[in-house]
N, C-alpha and C positions, 0 to 999 in steps of 0.2 A: 155290360160285360167288362168294360175297362176296369171298373173298381175291383172285380173279382180277379182279373189278370194281375193287377197291381198287388193285391193282397197276397196272392200265391207267390209272387216274386219277392215279397218281403221275407219269406222263410229263410233263405240263406243269409240275408242281411241281419235279421234278429239273432240268428245262431252265431254269426261272426262277431257282432258288436255288443249284444246284450241290450241294445236300444229297442225298447218295446213301445215307444210313444205312438208311432203310426199304427202298429199292430193293435194296440189297445183301443185306439180311437176308432178303428174299423170293426172291432169285435163286439158283437151283440152280447149282452150279459148272459144269455142262455146258451151260447155257443161252447159246447164241451171241448171240441177240437181246439178252439182258440185259447181256452183256459189251460188246456193241457200243454200246448206249445209255450205259453207264457210261464207256466210252472217249470217246465224243462229248462227253458232259457235262464230263468232266475236261479235254479239249482246249479246249472253249469257255470254261470257267472260267479256265483258264490264260492264255487270250488276252484276258481281261477282257470277255468277251461273255456274254450271257444272253438267254433268250427272254421275250417278253411276249405274253400271250394263249395261244391254243391249248388252251382248255378242252376236255374230253372229255365226250361223251355216249355212253352205251352202251344198247343195247336188245337184247332177246332173252334170251340167257343160257341156252342149252341145254347141259346137262351129259351126258356119256356115261362110264360106267364102262369103262375099258379093262382094268384089273386091279382088280377090286372090293377096296375097302379100301386101295388104294395109288396107283393111277395113273388119272387122269381127263383128258378133254379137255372144254373148254368153248368154245362157239361164241357170238360176239357180233356184232352190227352196231355199228360205232363211227363216230362223227362227231367230227372234230377241227376246232374253230373256227380261223379265220385267226390267224396269229401272225407275229411279226417277231423277228429276231435283232438285238439292239442292242449297241453298245459301251458302255464306261464313261461316255461323255458322253451316252448316250441316242440316238445317231444309228443309224438302221436300216441294217444291212448286207445283210440278206436279208428277203424277205417270202414268206409261204406262204399260199396260198388254203385255204379249207375243204377238208377231204378226208373221203371216206367209204370205209370199209373193212369187209370181212368179216374177222373175226379168229378164229383158232383158237389156243387156249392149252392147252398140256400142263402139268398140275399134279400134283405128287406129295405124298403124305402119308406121313411116315416113322414115324407113331405118336405123335409129339409136336408136329410143326409142318408147315406147308405150304411148298412151294417151287415156283416157276415153272420148269419144265423146258425150255420152248420156246414161242415165239410166231411165228405165221405170219400175215401179212396179205395180203389181196388187195383192191386198189382196186376200188371199185364206182362206177358212174355216178351 
């Protein structure tokens, strides 16, 4: 579960810095959520924008063996703090309120490393 928690906590970091090295290293090639975040970050960085804020808090962390020793799902409750997208001058172009989600993450172990295979979120009140 620690790898999933770490991966989710990378979201504000990649959006703030554009540094996708750890994100990419943990992303399975078939993870559509992972690819979507990477594309968004690259687009935002190319346009000279980045995010400020948006820290993540996770609670819960219930793991289930789907295929013992290889494929797991992990369920978390996630709260993302308010954030803004700013341009190079620091002017805000978008603001985001705090969001709460139930998150289900598919993670695979290939015998030597972990990879995030998919992420599904459901907003909660």
